[in-house]
PyMOL commands that place a pseudoatom at each C-alpha (Angstrom):
pseudoatom trace, name=CA, resn=MET, resi=1, chain=A, elem=C, hetatm=0, pos=[13.853, 12.198, -6.446]
pseudoatom trace, name=CA, resn=LYS, resi=2, chain=A, elem=C, hetatm=0, pos=[10.813, 14.768, -5.881]
pseudoatom trace, name=CA, resn=ILE, resi=3, chain=A, elem=C, hetatm=0, pos=[9.116, 14.789, -2.384]
pseudoatom trace, name=CA, resn=LEU, resi=4, chain=A, elem=C, hetatm=0, pos=[6.615, 16.012, -1.109]
pseudoatom trace, name=CA, resn=LEU, resi=5, chain=A, elem=C, hetatm=0, pos=[5.940, 16.699, 2.869]
pseudoatom trace, name=CA, resn=VAL, resi=6, chain=A, elem=C, hetatm=0, pos=[2.683, 17.479, 4.202]
pseudoatom trace, name=CA, resn=GLU, resi=7, chain=A, elem=C, hetatm=0, pos=[3.405, 17.690, 8.030]
pseudoatom trace, name=CA, resn=ASP, resi=8, chain=A, elem=C, hetatm=0, pos=[2.231, 20.502, 9.949]
pseudoatom trace, name=CA, resn=ASP, resi=9, chain=A, elem=C, hetatm=0, pos=[5.426, 20.277, 13.242]
pseudoatom trace, name=CA, resn=PRO, resi=10, chain=A, elem=C, hetatm=0, pos=[7.695, 23.053, 11.719]
pseudoatom trace, name=CA, resn=LYS, resi=11, chain=A, elem=C, hetatm=0, pos=[11.031, 21.118, 13.278]
pseudoatom trace, name=CA, resn=ILE, resi=12, chain=A, elem=C, hetatm=0, pos=[9.929, 17.537, 11.892]
pseudoatom trace, name=CA, resn=SER, resi=13, chain=A, elem=C, hetatm=0, pos=[9.389, 19.280, 8.625]
pseudoatom trace, name=CA, resn=SER, resi=14, chain=A, elem=C, hetatm=0, pos=[12.758, 20.720, 9.371]
pseudoatom trace, name=CA, resn=PHE, resi=15, chain=A, elem=C, hetatm=0, pos=[14.147, 17.867, 9.848]
pseudoatom trace, name=CA, resn=VAL, resi=16, chain=A, elem=C, hetatm=0, pos=[12.911, 15.808, 7.097]
pseudoatom trace, name=CA, resn=LYS, resi=17, chain=A, elem=C, hetatm=0, pos=[13.403, 18.396, 4.508]
pseudoatom trace, name=CA, resn=ILE, resi=18, chain=A, elem=C, hetatm=0, pos=[17.003, 18.559, 5.229]
pseudoatom trace, name=CA, resn=GLY, resi=19, chain=A, elem=C, hetatm=0, pos=[17.868, 15.186, 5.317]
pseudoatom trace, name=CA, resn=LEU, resi=20, chain=A, elem=C, hetatm=0, pos=[16.389, 14.389, 1.912]
pseudoatom trace, name=CA, resn=GLU, resi=21, chain=A, elem=C, hetatm=0, pos=[18.137, 17.862, 0.402]
pseudoatom trace, name=CA, resn=SER, resi=22, chain=A, elem=C, hetatm=0, pos=[21.162, 16.567, 1.423]
pseudoatom trace, name=CA, resn=ASN, resi=23, chain=A, elem=C, hetatm=0, pos=[21.057, 13.071, -0.452]
pseudoatom trace, name=CA, resn=ASP, resi=24, chain=A, elem=C, hetatm=0, pos=[19.687, 15.167, -3.713]
pseudoatom trace, name=CA, resn=CYS, resi=25, chain=A, elem=C, hetatm=0, pos=[16.068, 15.378, -3.522]
pseudoatom trace, name=CA, resn=ILE, resi=26, chain=A, elem=C, hetatm=0, pos=[13.851, 18.107, -3.895]
pseudoatom trace, name=CA, resn=VAL, resi=27, chain=A, elem=C, hetatm=0, pos=[11.562, 18.645, -1.201]
pseudoatom trace, name=CA, resn=ASP, resi=28, chain=A, elem=C, hetatm=0, pos=[8.190, 20.494, -1.371]
pseudoatom trace, name=CA, resn=ILE, resi=29, chain=A, elem=C, hetatm=0, pos=[6.491, 21.214, 1.768]
pseudoatom trace, name=CA, resn=ALA, resi=30, chain=A, elem=C, hetatm=0, pos=[2.651, 21.704, 2.697]
pseudoatom trace, name=CA, resn=TYR, resi=31, chain=A, elem=C, hetatm=0, pos=[1.627, 22.461, 6.051]
pseudoatom trace, name=CA, resn=ASP, resi=32, chain=A, elem=C, hetatm=0, pos=[-2.091, 21.801, 5.551]
pseudoatom trace, name=CA, resn=SER, resi=33, chain=A, elem=C, hetatm=0, pos=[-4.197, 19.615, 4.388]
pseudoatom trace, name=CA, resn=THR, resi=34, chain=A, elem=C, hetatm=0, pos=[-5.132, 22.104, 1.688]
pseudoatom trace, name=CA, resn=ILE, resi=35, chain=A, elem=C, hetatm=0, pos=[-2.072, 23.270, 0.261]
pseudoatom trace, name=CA, resn=GLY, resi=36, chain=A, elem=C, hetatm=0, pos=[-1.121, 19.050, 0.476]
pseudoatom trace, name=CA, resn=GLU, resi=37, chain=A, elem=C, hetatm=0, pos=[-4.117, 18.535, -1.906]
pseudoatom trace, name=CA, resn=LYS, resi=38, chain=A, elem=C, hetatm=0, pos=[-3.518, 21.196, -4.181]
pseudoatom trace, name=CA, resn=LEU, resi=39, chain=A, elem=C, hetatm=0, pos=[0.273, 20.161, -4.442]
pseudoatom trace, name=CA, resn=ALA, resi=40, chain=A, elem=C, hetatm=0, pos=[-0.405, 16.626, -5.064]
pseudoatom trace, name=CA, resn=PHE, resi=41, chain=A, elem=C, hetatm=0, pos=[-3.156, 16.949, -7.726]
pseudoatom trace, name=CA, resn=SER, resi=42, chain=A, elem=C, hetatm=0, pos=[-1.060, 19.722, -9.559]
pseudoatom trace, name=CA, resn=ARG, resi=43, chain=A, elem=C, hetatm=0, pos=[2.608, 18.074, -9.799]
pseudoatom trace, name=CA, resn=LYS, resi=44, chain=A, elem=C, hetatm=0, pos=[4.531, 15.040, -10.628]
pseudoatom trace, name=CA, resn=TYR, resi=45, chain=A, elem=C, hetatm=0, pos=[5.835, 13.555, -6.790]
pseudoatom trace, name=CA, resn=ASP, resi=46, chain=A, elem=C, hetatm=0, pos=[8.332, 10.342, -6.908]
pseudoatom trace, name=CA, resn=ALA, resi=47, chain=A, elem=C, hetatm=0, pos=[6.547, 9.871, -3.288]
pseudoatom trace, name=CA, resn=ILE, resi=48, chain=A, elem=C, hetatm=0, pos=[4.327, 11.539, -0.554]
pseudoatom trace, name=CA, resn=ILE, resi=49, chain=A, elem=C, hetatm=0, pos=[4.879, 12.020, 2.886]
pseudoatom trace, name=CA, resn=LEU, resi=50, chain=A, elem=C, hetatm=0, pos=[1.681, 12.492, 4.669]
pseudoatom trace, name=CA, resn=ASP, resi=51, chain=A, elem=C, hetatm=0, pos=[1.133, 12.793, 8.543]
pseudoatom trace, name=CA, resn=VAL, resi=52, chain=A, elem=C, hetatm=0, pos=[-2.109, 11.797, 9.269]
pseudoatom trace, name=CA, resn=VAL, resi=53, chain=A, elem=C, hetatm=0, pos=[-3.267, 14.529, 12.018]
pseudoatom trace, name=CA, resn=ILE, resi=54, chain=A, elem=C, hetatm=0, pos=[-3.037, 17.590, 10.157]
pseudoatom trace, name=CA, resn=PRO, resi=55, chain=A, elem=C, hetatm=0, pos=[-4.811, 21.234, 9.636]
pseudoatom trace, name=CA, resn=GLY, resi=56, chain=A, elem=C, hetatm=0, pos=[-8.204, 20.432, 7.461]
pseudoatom trace, name=CA, resn=ILE, resi=57, chain=A, elem=C, hetatm=0, pos=[-9.012, 16.928, 6.582]
pseudoatom trace, name=CA, resn=SER, resi=58, chain=A, elem=C, hetatm=0, pos=[-7.066, 14.077, 8.440]
pseudoatom trace, name=CA, resn=GLY, resi=59, chain=A, elem=C, hetatm=0, pos=[-4.205, 12.672, 6.293]
pseudoatom trace, name=CA, resn=PHE, resi=60, chain=A, elem=C, hetatm=0, pos=[-6.365, 9.541, 5.691]
pseudoatom trace, name=CA, resn=ASP, resi=61, chain=A, elem=C, hetatm=0, pos=[-8.966, 11.324, 4.334]
pseudoatom trace, name=CA, resn=LEU, resi=62, chain=A, elem=C, hetatm=0, pos=[-6.367, 13.032, 2.013]
pseudoatom trace, name=CA, resn=CYS, resi=63, chain=A, elem=C, hetatm=0, pos=[-5.147, 9.707, 1.267]
pseudoatom trace, name=CA, resn=LYS, resi=64, chain=A, elem=C, hetatm=0, pos=[-8.409, 8.798, -0.297]
pseudoatom trace, name=CA, resn=LYS, resi=65, chain=A, elem=C, hetatm=0, pos=[-8.546, 11.679, -2.209]
pseudoatom trace, name=CA, resn=ILE, resi=66, chain=A, elem=C, hetatm=0, pos=[-4.986, 11.236, -3.640]
pseudoatom trace, name=CA, resn=ARG, resi=67, chain=A, elem=C, hetatm=0, pos=[-6.384, 7.870, -4.525]
pseudoatom trace, name=CA, resn=ASN, resi=68, chain=A, elem=C, hetatm=0, pos=[-9.143, 8.240, -5.626]
pseudoatom trace, name=CA, resn=ASN, resi=69, chain=A, elem=C, hetatm=0, pos=[-8.056, 10.338, -8.174]
pseudoatom trace, name=CA, resn=ASN, resi=70, chain=A, elem=C, hetatm=0, pos=[-6.054, 7.923, -9.517]
pseudoatom trace, name=CA, resn=ASN, resi=71, chain=A, elem=C, hetatm=0, pos=[-2.738, 9.292, -8.337]
pseudoatom trace, name=CA, resn=LEU, resi=72, chain=A, elem=C, hetatm=0, pos=[-0.723, 6.175, -7.945]
pseudoatom trace, name=CA, resn=THR, resi=73, chain=A, elem=C, hetatm=0, pos=[2.115, 7.972, -6.085]
pseudoatom trace, name=CA, resn=PRO, resi=74, chain=A, elem=C, hetatm=0, pos=[3.953, 5.886, -3.785]
pseudoatom trace, name=CA, resn=VAL, resi=75, chain=A, elem=C, hetatm=0, pos=[2.627, 7.060, -0.039]
pseudoatom trace, name=CA, resn=ILE, resi=76, chain=A, elem=C, hetatm=0, pos=[3.963, 6.685, 3.208]
pseudoatom trace, name=CA, resn=MET, resi=77, chain=A, elem=C, hetatm=0, pos=[2.449, 7.697, 6.843]
pseudoatom trace, name=CA, resn=LEU, resi=78, chain=A, elem=C, hetatm=0, pos=[4.649, 9.362, 9.164]
pseudoatom trace, name=CA, resn=THR, resi=79, chain=A, elem=C, hetatm=0, pos=[2.626, 9.475, 12.604]
pseudoatom trace, name=CA, resn=SER, resi=80, chain=A, elem=C, hetatm=0, pos=[2.461, 9.500, 15.861]
pseudoatom trace, name=CA, resn=LEU, resi=81, chain=A, elem=C, hetatm=0, pos=[-0.772, 7.016, 16.112]
pseudoatom trace, name=CA, resn=ASP, resi=82, chain=A, elem=C, hetatm=0, pos=[0.441, 3.768, 16.440]
pseudoatom trace, name=CA, resn=SER, resi=83, chain=A, elem=C, hetatm=0, pos=[-2.286, 1.599, 17.231]
pseudoatom trace, name=CA, resn=ILE, resi=84, chain=A, elem=C, hetatm=0, pos=[-2.723, -1.683, 15.416]
pseudoatom trace, name=CA, resn=ASP, resi=85, chain=A, elem=C, hetatm=0, pos=[-6.324, -0.219, 14.541]
pseudoatom trace, name=CA, resn=ASP, resi=86, chain=A, elem=C, hetatm=0, pos=[-4.199, 3.161, 12.874]
pseudoatom trace, name=CA, resn=LYS, resi=87, chain=A, elem=C, hetatm=0, pos=[-2.138, 1.362, 10.848]
pseudoatom trace, name=CA, resn=LEU, resi=88, chain=A, elem=C, hetatm=0, pos=[-4.953, -0.765, 9.342]
pseudoatom trace, name=CA, resn=THR, resi=89, chain=A, elem=C, hetatm=0, pos=[-6.722, 2.539, 8.868]
pseudoatom trace, name=CA, resn=GLY, resi=90, chain=A, elem=C, hetatm=0, pos=[-3.669, 3.964, 7.158]
pseudoatom trace, name=CA, resn=PHE, resi=91, chain=A, elem=C, hetatm=0, pos=[-3.460, 0.965, 5.061]
pseudoatom trace, name=CA, resn=ASP, resi=92, chain=A, elem=C, hetatm=0, pos=[-7.326, 0.945, 3.695]
pseudoatom trace, name=CA, resn=CYS, resi=93, chain=A, elem=C, hetatm=0, pos=[-6.857, 4.576, 2.794]
pseudoatom trace, name=CA, resn=GLY, resi=94, chain=A, elem=C, hetatm=0, pos=[-4.488, 3.267, -0.127]
pseudoatom trace, name=CA, resn=ALA, resi=95, chain=A, elem=C, hetatm=0, pos=[-1.472, 4.218, 2.073]
pseudoatom trace, name=CA, resn=ASP, resi=96, chain=A, elem=C, hetatm=0, pos=[1.865, 1.987, 0.893]
pseudoatom trace, name=CA, resn=ASP, resi=97, chain=A, elem=C, hetatm=0, pos=[3.741, 2.198, 3.851]
pseudoatom trace, name=CA, resn=TYR, resi=98, chain=A, elem=C, hetatm=0, pos=[3.256, 3.502, 7.879]
pseudoatom trace, name=CA, resn=LEU, resi=99, chain=A, elem=C, hetatm=0, pos=[6.215, 5.074, 9.794]
pseudoatom trace, name=CA, resn=VAL, resi=100, chain=A, elem=C, hetatm=0, pos=[5.858, 5.634, 13.112]
pseudoatom trace, name=CA, resn=LYS, resi=101, chain=A, elem=C, hetatm=0, pos=[6.919, 8.463, 14.933]
pseudoatom trace, name=CA, resn=PRO, resi=102, chain=A, elem=C, hetatm=0, pos=[9.288, 9.212, 16.548]
pseudoatom trace, name=CA, resn=PHE, resi=103, chain=A, elem=C, hetatm=0, pos=[11.740, 7.959, 13.574]
pseudoatom trace, name=CA, resn=SER, resi=104, chain=A, elem=C, hetatm=0, pos=[14.789, 7.760, 12.248]
pseudoatom trace, name=CA, resn=PHE, resi=105, chain=A, elem=C, hetatm=0, pos=[15.487, 9.583, 9.351]
pseudoatom trace, name=CA, resn=GLN, resi=106, chain=A, elem=C, hetatm=0, pos=[17.620, 6.552, 7.837]
pseudoatom trace, name=CA, resn=GLU, resi=107, chain=A, elem=C, hetatm=0, pos=[14.583, 4.522, 8.051]
pseudoatom trace, name=CA, resn=LEU, resi=108, chain=A, elem=C, hetatm=0, pos=[12.633, 6.604, 6.577]
pseudoatom trace, name=CA, resn=PHE, resi=109, chain=A, elem=C, hetatm=0, pos=[14.910, 7.316, 3.580]
pseudoatom trace, name=CA, resn=ALA, resi=110, chain=A, elem=C, hetatm=0, pos=[15.325, 3.745, 3.338]
pseudoatom trace, name=CA, resn=ARG, resi=111, chain=A, elem=C, hetatm=0, pos=[11.274, 3.113, 3.030]
pseudoatom trace, name=CA, resn=ILE, resi=112, chain=A, elem=C, hetatm=0, pos=[11.112, 6.057, 0.770]
pseudoatom trace, name=CA, resn=LYS, resi=113, chain=A, elem=C, hetatm=0, pos=[13.757, 4.731, -1.960]
pseudoatom trace, name=CA, resn=ALA, resi=114, chain=A, elem=C, hetatm=0, pos=[12.406, 1.052, -1.393]
pseudoatom trace, name=CA, resn=LEU, resi=115, chain=A, elem=C, hetatm=0, pos=[8.566, 2.690, -2.386]
pseudoatom trace, name=CA, resn=VAL, resi=116, chain=A, elem=C, hetatm=0, pos=[10.187, 5.084, -5.444]
pseudoatom trace, name=CA, resn=ARG, resi=117, chain=A, elem=C, hetatm=0, pos=[12.108, 1.740, -6.578]
pseudoatom trace, name=CA, resn=ARG, resi=118, chain=A, elem=C, hetatm=0, pos=[8.718, -0.815, -6.535]
pseudoatom trace, name=CA, resn=ASN, resi=119, chain=A, elem=C, hetatm=0, pos=[6.554, 1.646, -8.133]
pseudoatom trace, name=CA, resn=ARG, resi=120, chain=A, elem=C, hetatm=0, pos=[9.424, 2.367, -11.130]
pseudoatom trace, name=CA, resn=GLU, resi=121, chain=A, elem=C, hetatm=0, pos=[9.458, -1.392, -11.048]
pseudoatom trace, name=CA, resn=VAL, resi=122, chain=A, elem=C, hetatm=0, pos=[5.635, -2.095, -11.874]
pseudoatom trace, name=CA, resn=MET, resi=123, chain=A, elem=C, hetatm=0, pos=[5.945, 0.468, -14.020]
pseudoatom trace, name=CA, resn=VAL, resi=124, chain=A, elem=C, hetatm=0, pos=[7.861, -1.821, -16.821]
pseudoatom trace, name=CA, resn=ASN, resi=125, chain=A, elem=C, hetatm=0, pos=[5.761, -4.813, -16.259]
pseudoatom trace, name=CA, resn=PRO, resi=126, chain=A, elem=C, hetatm=0, pos=[2.565, -3.570, -14.663]
pseudoatom trace, name=CA, resn=VAL, resi=127, chain=A, elem=C, hetatm=0, pos=[-0.352, -6.005, -15.743]
pseudoatom trace, name=CA, resn=LEU, resi=128, chain=A, elem=C, hetatm=0, pos=[-0.157, -9.696, -13.799]
pseudoatom trace, name=CA, resn=LYS, resi=129, chain=A, elem=C, hetatm=0, pos=[-2.275, -12.704, -15.161]
pseudoatom trace, name=CA, resn=VAL, resi=130, chain=A, elem=C, hetatm=0, pos=[-3.039, -15.983, -14.488]
pseudoatom trace, name=CA, resn=LEU, resi=131, chain=A, elem=C, hetatm=0, pos=[-5.851, -17.359, -16.242]
pseudoatom trace, name=CA, resn=ASP, resi=132, chain=A, elem=C, hetatm=0, pos=[-8.516, -15.442, -17.056]
pseudoatom trace, name=CA, resn=LEU, resi=133, chain=A, elem=C, hetatm=0, pos=[-7.126, -13.403, -14.020]
pseudoatom trace, name=CA, resn=GLU, resi=134, chain=A, elem=C, hetatm=0, pos=[-5.691, -9.675, -15.550]
pseudoatom trace, name=CA, resn=VAL, resi=135, chain=A, elem=C, hetatm=0, pos=[-4.277, -7.315, -12.458]
pseudoatom trace, name=CA, resn=ASP, resi=136, chain=A, elem=C, hetatm=0, pos=[-2.840, -3.953, -13.777]
pseudoatom trace, name=CA, resn=SER, resi=137, chain=A, elem=C, hetatm=0, pos=[-0.701, -2.629, -10.807]
pseudoatom trace, name=CA, resn=ILE, resi=138, chain=A, elem=C, hetatm=0, pos=[-0.554, 1.110, -12.645]
pseudoatom trace, name=CA, resn=SER, resi=139, chain=A, elem=C, hetatm=0, pos=[-4.796, 0.967, -12.580]
pseudoatom trace, name=CA, resn=LYS, resi=140, chain=A, elem=C, hetatm=0, pos=[-5.100, -1.151, -9.842]
pseudoatom trace, name=CA, resn=LYS, resi=141, chain=A, elem=C, hetatm=0, pos=[-8.025, -2.590, -11.870]
pseudoatom trace, name=CA, resn=VAL, resi=142, chain=A, elem=C, hetatm=0, pos=[-8.668, -6.442, -11.560]
pseudoatom trace, name=CA, resn=SER, resi=143, chain=A, elem=C, hetatm=0, pos=[-10.686, -8.493, -14.173]
pseudoatom trace, name=CA, resn=ARG, resi=144, chain=A, elem=C, hetatm=0, pos=[-11.709, -12.004, -14.509]
pseudoatom trace, name=CA, resn=ASN, resi=145, chain=A, elem=C, hetatm=0, pos=[-12.752, -13.524, -17.470]
pseudoatom trace, name=CA, resn=ALA, resi=146, chain=A, elem=C, hetatm=0, pos=[-13.358, -9.549, -18.656]
pseudoatom trace, name=CA, resn=LYS, resi=147, chain=A, elem=C, hetatm=0, pos=[-15.600, -8.717, -15.714]
pseudoatom trace, name=CA, resn=GLU, resi=148, chain=A, elem=C, hetatm=0, pos=[-14.145, -5.967, -13.291]
pseudoatom trace, name=CA, resn=ILE, resi=149, chain=A, elem=C, hetatm=0, pos=[-13.805, -6.794, -9.958]
pseudoatom trace, name=CA, resn=SER, resi=150, chain=A, elem=C, hetatm=0, pos=[-13.847, -4.454, -7.456]
pseudoatom trace, name=CA, resn=LEU, resi=151, chain=A, elem=C, hetatm=0, pos=[-11.095, -4.735, -4.447]
pseudoatom trace, name=CA, resn=THR, resi=152, chain=A, elem=C, hetatm=0, pos=[-10.083, -2.842, -1.320]
pseudoatom trace, name=CA, resn=PRO, resi=153, chain=A, elem=C, hetatm=0, pos=[-6.752, -1.052, -1.439]
pseudoatom trace, name=CA, resn=THR, resi=154, chain=A, elem=C, hetatm=0, pos=[-5.952, -4.054, 1.100]
pseudoatom trace, name=CA, resn=GLU, resi=155, chain=A, elem=C, hetatm=0, pos=[-7.560, -6.834, -0.466]
pseudoatom trace, name=CA, resn=PHE, resi=156, chain=A, elem=C, hetatm=0, pos=[-5.489, -5.383, -3.985]
pseudoatom trace, name=CA, resn=LYS, resi=157, chain=A, elem=C, hetatm=0, pos=[-2.018, -5.718, -2.510]
pseudoatom trace, name=CA, resn=ILE, resi=158, chain=A, elem=C, hetatm=0, pos=[-3.014, -9.420, -0.793]
pseudoatom trace, name=CA, resn=LEU, resi=159, chain=A, elem=C, hetatm=0, pos=[-4.009, -10.085, -4.365]
pseudoatom trace, name=CA, resn=GLU, resi=160, chain=A, elem=C, hetatm=0, pos=[-0.851, -8.562, -6.012]
pseudoatom trace, name=CA, resn=LEU, resi=161, chain=A, elem=C, hetatm=0, pos=[1.973, -10.524, -3.451]
pseudoatom trace, name=CA, resn=LEU, resi=162, chain=A, elem=C, hetatm=0, pos=[0.139, -13.436, -4.253]
pseudoatom trace, name=CA, resn=LEU, resi=163, chain=A, elem=C, hetatm=0, pos=[-0.169, -13.356, -7.550]
pseudoatom trace, name=CA, resn=SER, resi=164, chain=A, elem=C, hetatm=0, pos=[3.107, -12.015, -8.334]
pseudoatom trace, name=CA, resn=ASN, resi=165, chain=A, elem=C, hetatm=0, pos=[4.612, -15.284, -6.390]
pseudoatom trace, name=CA, resn=LYS, resi=166, chain=A, elem=C, hetatm=0, pos=[1.732, -17.346, -8.511]
pseudoatom trace, name=CA, resn=GLY, resi=167, chain=A, elem=C, hetatm=0, pos=[2.666, -21.358, -6.731]
pseudoatom trace, name=CA, resn=LYS, resi=168, chain=A, elem=C, hetatm=0, pos=[4.391, -19.765, -3.369]
pseudoatom trace, name=CA, resn=VAL, resi=169, chain=A, elem=C, hetatm=0, pos=[2.643, -20.520, -0.403]
pseudoatom trace, name=CA, resn=PHE, resi=170, chain=A, elem=C, hetatm=0, pos=[3.276, -17.779, 2.374]
pseudoatom trace, name=CA, resn=ASP, resi=171, chain=A, elem=C, hetatm=0, pos=[1.910, -17.708, 6.002]
pseudoatom trace, name=CA, resn=ARG, resi=172, chain=A, elem=C, hetatm=0, pos=[-0.185, -15.436, 7.927]
pseudoatom trace, name=CA, resn=MET, resi=173, chain=A, elem=C, hetatm=0, pos=[2.851, -13.902, 9.597]
pseudoatom trace, name=CA, resn=TYR, resi=174, chain=A, elem=C, hetatm=0, pos=[4.360, -12.787, 6.271]
pseudoatom trace, name=CA, resn=ILE, resi=175, chain=A, elem=C, hetatm=0, pos=[1.470, -11.434, 4.548]
pseudoatom trace, name=CA, resn=ALA, resi=176, chain=A, elem=C, hetatm=0, pos=[1.286, -9.410, 7.145]
pseudoatom trace, name=CA, resn=GLU, resi=177, chain=A, elem=C, hetatm=0, pos=[4.542, -8.481, 7.096]
pseudoatom trace, name=CA, resn=LYS, resi=178, chain=A, elem=C, hetatm=0, pos=[4.668, -7.717, 3.707]
pseudoatom trace, name=CA, resn=ILE, resi=179, chain=A, elem=C, hetatm=0, pos=[1.542, -5.928, 3.018]
pseudoatom trace, name=CA, resn=TRP, resi=180, chain=A, elem=C, hetatm=0, pos=[1.607, -4.097, 6.674]
pseudoatom trace, name=CA, resn=GLY, resi=181, chain=A, elem=C, hetatm=0, pos=[5.066, -3.719, 7.819]
pseudoatom trace, name=CA, resn=PHE, resi=182, chain=A, elem=C, hetatm=0, pos=[3.943, -5.532, 11.005]
pseudoatom trace, name=CA, resn=SER, resi=183, chain=A, elem=C, hetatm=0, pos=[2.815, -8.845, 12.455]
pseudoatom trace, name=CA, resn=PHE, resi=184, chain=A, elem=C, hetatm=0, pos=[-0.507, -9.725, 14.315]
pseudoatom trace, name=CA, resn=ASN, resi=185, chain=A, elem=C, hetatm=0, pos=[-0.739, -11.964, 17.188]
pseudoatom trace, name=CA, resn=SER, resi=186, chain=A, elem=C, hetatm=0, pos=[-1.557, -15.570, 16.514]
pseudoatom trace, name=CA, resn=GLY, resi=187, chain=A, elem=C, hetatm=0, pos=[-4.932, -15.228, 17.946]
pseudoatom trace, name=CA, resn=THR, resi=188, chain=A, elem=C, hetatm=0, pos=[-6.024, -12.710, 15.360]
pseudoatom trace, name=CA, resn=ASN, resi=189, chain=A, elem=C, hetatm=0, pos=[-7.659, -13.569, 12.220]
pseudoatom trace, name=CA, resn=VAL, resi=190, chain=A, elem=C, hetatm=0, pos=[-6.882, -10.436, 9.920]
pseudoatom trace, name=CA, resn=ILE, resi=191, chain=A, elem=C, hetatm=0, pos=[-5.556, -12.086, 7.191]
pseudoatom trace, name=CA, resn=ASP, resi=192, chain=A, elem=C, hetatm=0, pos=[-8.417, -14.387, 7.041]
pseudoatom trace, name=CA, resn=VAL, resi=193, chain=A, elem=C, hetatm=0, pos=[-11.025, -12.028, 6.718]
pseudoatom trace, name=CA, resn=HIS, resi=194, chain=A, elem=C, hetatm=0, pos=[-9.264, -10.726, 3.911]
pseudoatom trace, name=CA, resn=ILE, resi=195, chain=A, elem=C, hetatm=0, pos=[-9.100, -14.186, 2.112]
pseudoatom trace, name=CA, resn=ASN, resi=196, chain=A, elem=C, hetatm=0, pos=[-12.199, -14.958, 2.542]
pseudoatom trace, name=CA, resn=SER, resi=197, chain=A, elem=C, hetatm=0, pos=[-12.919, -11.735, 0.989]
pseudoatom trace, name=CA, resn=LEU, resi=198, chain=A, elem=C, hetatm=0, pos=[-10.980, -12.248, -2.196]
pseudoatom trace, name=CA, resn=ARG, resi=199, chain=A, elem=C, hetatm=0, pos=[-12.187, -15.500, -2.449]
pseudoatom trace, name=CA, resn=ASN, resi=200, chain=A, elem=C, hetatm=0, pos=[-15.527, -14.440, -2.745]
pseudoatom trace, name=CA, resn=LYS, resi=201, chain=A, elem=C, hetatm=0, pos=[-14.528, -11.770, -5.183]
pseudoatom trace, name=CA, resn=ILE, resi=202, chain=A, elem=C, hetatm=0, pos=[-12.053, -13.680, -7.305]
pseudoatom trace, name=CA, resn=ASP, resi=203, chain=A, elem=C, hetatm=0, pos=[-13.128, -17.273, -7.298]
pseudoatom trace, name=CA, resn=LYS, resi=204, chain=A, elem=C, hetatm=0, pos=[-16.752, -17.244, -5.986]
pseudoatom trace, name=CA, resn=GLY, resi=205, chain=A, elem=C, hetatm=0, pos=[-19.001, -18.165, -9.284]
pseudoatom trace, name=CA, resn=PHE, resi=206, chain=A, elem=C, hetatm=0, pos=[-15.884, -20.091, -11.157]
pseudoatom trace, name=CA, resn=THR, resi=207, chain=A, elem=C, hetatm=0, pos=[-15.810, -23.359, -11.558]
pseudoatom trace, name=CA, resn=LYS, resi=208, chain=A, elem=C, hetatm=0, pos=[-11.653, -22.648, -11.759]
pseudoatom trace, name=CA, resn=LYS, resi=209, chain=A, elem=C, hetatm=0, pos=[-10.760, -21.820, -7.840]
pseudoatom trace, name=CA, resn=LEU, resi=210, chain=A, elem=C, hetatm=0, pos=[-6.964, -19.783, -7.950]
pseudoatom trace, name=CA, resn=ILE, resi=211, chain=A, elem=C, hetatm=0, pos=[-6.846, -18.417, -4.407]
pseudoatom trace, name=CA, resn=HIS, resi=212, chain=A, elem=C, hetatm=0, pos=[-5.986, -21.827, -1.897]
pseudoatom trace, name=CA, resn=THR, resi=213, chain=A, elem=C, hetatm=0, pos=[-5.225, -22.611, 1.531]
pseudoatom trace, name=CA, resn=LYS, resi=214, chain=A, elem=C, hetatm=0, pos=[-2.298, -25.592, 1.963]
pseudoatom trace, name=CA, resn=LYS, resi=215, chain=A, elem=C, hetatm=0, pos=[-2.863, -26.945, 5.690]
pseudoatom trace, name=CA, resn=GLY, resi=216, chain=A, elem=C, hetatm=0, pos=[-0.586, -26.127, 8.119]
pseudoatom trace, name=CA, resn=PHE, resi=217, chain=A, elem=C, hetatm=0, pos=[1.426, -23.609, 5.778]
pseudoatom trace, name=CA, resn=GLY, resi=218, chain=A, elem=C, hetatm=0, pos=[-1.128, -20.815, 4.729]
pseudoatom trace, name=CA, resn=TYR, resi=219, chain=A, elem=C, hetatm=0, pos=[-2.540, -19.707, 1.466]
pseudoatom trace, name=CA, resn=VAL, resi=220, chain=A, elem=C, hetatm=0, pos=[-1.383, -20.045, -1.878]
pseudoatom trace, name=CA, resn=LEU, resi=221, chain=A, elem=C, hetatm=0, pos=[-2.156, -18.569, -5.639]
pseudoatom trace, name=CA, resn=SER, resi=222, chain=A, elem=C, hetatm=0, pos=[-2.657, -21.200, -8.072]
pseudoatom trace, name=CA, resn=GLU, resi=223, chain=A, elem=C, hetatm=0, pos=[-4.194, -22.934, -11.253]
pseudoatom trace, name=CA, resn=GLU, resi=224, chain=A, elem=C, hetatm=0, pos=[-3.964, -26.181, -8.864]
pseudoatom trace, name=CA, resn=PRO, resi=225, chain=A, elem=C, hetatm=0, pos=[-6.022, -27.575, -5.938]
pseudoatom trace, name=CA, resn=GLN, resi=226, chain=A, elem=C, hetatm=0, pos=[-3.754, -27.943, -2.949]
pseudoatom trace, name=CA, resn=ILE, resi=227, chain=A, elem=C, hetatm=0, pos=[-3.596, -30.802, -0.406]
for i in range(1, 227): cmd.bond("trace and resi %d" % i, "trace and resi %d" % (i + 1))
show_as sticks, trace
zoom trace
């Protein structure tokens, strides 16, 4: 695998580089956002490891730039910022995973392999369909009845999860674990907010509703209404 590491701490970058190269990876290092951006746009990588607090623009803003340029390389945020709001910001910027410092190399490498494997699987079967709804996992385009729908990165991931498991009911905790890698406490309505936004974009104005609530269990994407 070829990896881009954007990290300004020389100890951490050396630690990660040595670990990756010992696992037969090729590693390019950028110590600031300017070089990181140039490398991300000029070379092809299997994954990008991106620190948040780096010289230049933040890792969050760099991740946005990467996604806005239709670069779909898996991105894992590597940072000491560990609040839920920080994590949600990272995912809303288009990151695929979020690992908090300090971390073990084994966990980092396992997450990289999982992201790369998933990305390769998407390349084989990129388009998901149900009725007149189409989701392209490569271009990140969503349309219903041939009309393109704009989703946030988080909304897209939730829709992709539901559509790739059509008919399967997911509770809030499972959705949070799959999308963000951690659960919210029972009092939060973060999942409900995203689901309601998705419904307004995917189902509003259509007779046939696709995103349903199964009372007492969770959410499901189905052609049939739930009880």
